Structures are given as C-alpha cells and as structure tokens.
C-alpha positions as CSV (number, residue, x, y, z in Angstrom):
1,X,90.9,149.9,84.6
2,X,93.2,152.8,82.6
3,X,94.2,155.5,84.7
4,X,93.0,159.1,83.5
5,X,96.8,159.6,82.1
6,X,96.8,156.4,80.2
7,X,93.1,157.3,78.9
8,X,94.7,160.7,77.7
9,X,97.5,159.3,75.8
10,X,95.6,156.7,73.8
11,X,93.1,159.6,72.8
12,X,96.2,161.5,72.0
13,X,97.8,158.8,70.2
14,X,94.3,158.1,68.3
15,X,94.1,162.1,67.5
16,X,97.5,161.9,65.9
17,X,96.6,158.7,64.0
18,X,93.6,160.2,62.7
19,X,95.4,163.5,61.1
20,X,98.4,161.9,59.9
21,X,96.6,160.6,56.2
22,X,95.4,164.2,56.1
23,X,99.2,165.7,56.5
24,X,100.6,163.3,53.9
25,X,97.6,164.7,51.0
26,X,98.6,168.4,49.8
27,X,95.6,170.5,49.7
28,X,93.4,168.7,52.1
29,X,91.6,171.3,52.8
30,X,90.9,172.5,49.2
31,X,89.8,169.0,48.6
32,X,87.3,169.0,51.3
33,X,86.1,172.4,50.0
34,X,85.2,171.0,46.8
35,X,83.5,168.2,48.3
36,X,81.6,170.6,50.0
37,X,80.4,172.0,46.8
38,X,79.7,168.7,44.7
39,X,77.6,167.0,48.0
40,X,75.8,170.5,48.5
41,X,74.7,170.3,44.8
42,X,73.7,166.9,44.6
43,X,71.8,167.1,47.9
44,X,69.9,170.3,47.5
45,X,67.1,168.7,45.1
46,X,66.9,165.4,47.0
47,X,67.4,165.9,50.6
48,X,67.2,169.5,52.0
49,X,67.7,168.2,55.5
50,X,71.2,166.5,54.6
51,X,71.8,169.6,52.7
52,X,71.6,171.5,55.8
53,X,73.8,169.3,57.7
54,X,76.8,169.5,54.9
55,X,76.3,173.2,55.6
56,X,76.6,173.2,59.3
57,X,79.8,170.7,59.1
58,X,80.9,173.4,56.8
59,X,80.5,176.0,59.1
60,X,82.1,174.0,62.0
61,X,84.9,173.1,59.7
62,X,85.7,176.5,59.0
63,X,85.3,178.0,62.4
64,X,87.4,174.9,63.9
65,X,90.1,175.6,61.3
66,X,90.2,179.4,62.4
67,X,90.2,178.5,66.1
68,X,93.3,176.5,64.9
69,X,95.2,178.9,63.0
70,X,94.6,181.4,66.0
71,X,95.7,178.6,68.3
72,X,98.9,178.2,66.1
73,X,99.8,181.5,66.3
74,X,99.8,181.5,70.1
75,X,101.5,178.4,71.1
76,X,103.9,178.6,68.2
77,X,104.9,175.9,65.7
78,X,107.1,173.9,67.9
79,X,105.2,173.9,70.9
80,X,101.9,173.2,69.0
81,X,103.2,169.5,67.6
82,X,103.2,168.3,71.2
83,X,100.3,170.3,72.8
84,X,97.2,168.5,73.5
85,X,94.9,171.0,72.5
86,X,96.3,171.6,69.3
87,X,96.5,168.1,68.4
88,X,92.5,167.7,69.2
89,X,91.5,171.0,67.6
90,X,93.5,169.7,64.3
91,X,91.8,165.8,64.8
92,X,88.5,167.6,64.9
93,X,89.3,169.3,61.8
94,X,90.3,166.6,60.0
95,X,87.6,164.5,60.8
96,X,85.0,167.2,59.8
97,X,87.2,167.2,56.7
98,X,86.9,163.4,56.3
99,X,83.2,163.5,56.7
100,X,82.6,166.1,53.7
101,X,84.7,163.9,51.5
102,X,83.0,161.0,52.6
103,X,79.9,162.3,52.0
104,X,80.3,163.7,48.7
105,X,82.0,160.5,47.8
106,X,78.9,158.7,48.5
107,X,76.8,161.3,46.7
108,X,78.9,160.9,43.7
109,X,78.4,157.2,43.7
110,X,74.8,157.3,44.0
111,X,74.3,159.8,41.4
112,X,76.1,157.5,38.8
113,X,74.3,154.2,40.0
C-alpha cells in the first residue's frame, strides 16, 4: 500500500498534469466562457435540467477562480507554484473549464448531426 505521503504526491502530480494543457492555451478562461454561452443556448430548448447543470458549473468555476486569485495574492506568486492548496484549487478550476468546453463541443456536434 501507498503511504499517505506518497498518495498526496501522486495526487499533486496528477493535478499538475491536468493543469498543464490549460497553461499552454492562451485565453483558456475566455474559451470556457464562450463554451458556456454556446452550450447554454443549445441546451435551453432541449434539456432544461442540463442547462441548469451548466449554469451551476459556471458559477462554481467563477467562484473557484475568484478564490484562487485571492489565494494567489495571499501566498504570493513564487510560493503558490509549489503550494498544494493552490495547485489543487487551480486543478479544480481547470477541470470545470474542461467540462464546459467538452459539453459545448458535444452539443455542437449533436446540433450539426
């Protein structure tokens, strides 16, 4: 079995790997915001429950991003790169962005199918 220290290191490494593609894409947050608008417009007529889920994910993403920016100011730029809490919070924000982009892509494909 893994010890607790090794498990936290594995989660830390996986969190960094999740965030890595998003750091190389410029304006990634803008892309996720546009994806929200597209997916909401396509879902509002078809599936009201899924459109509410998209709204909740958008609210969670914006709240997490706000908390990350506050934590970044509190910890500082250099310390936040190696801080577990900052990495986990940024990974959570990135995961929510991926979800919005994936859902919008799925809805666009279904719309043109």
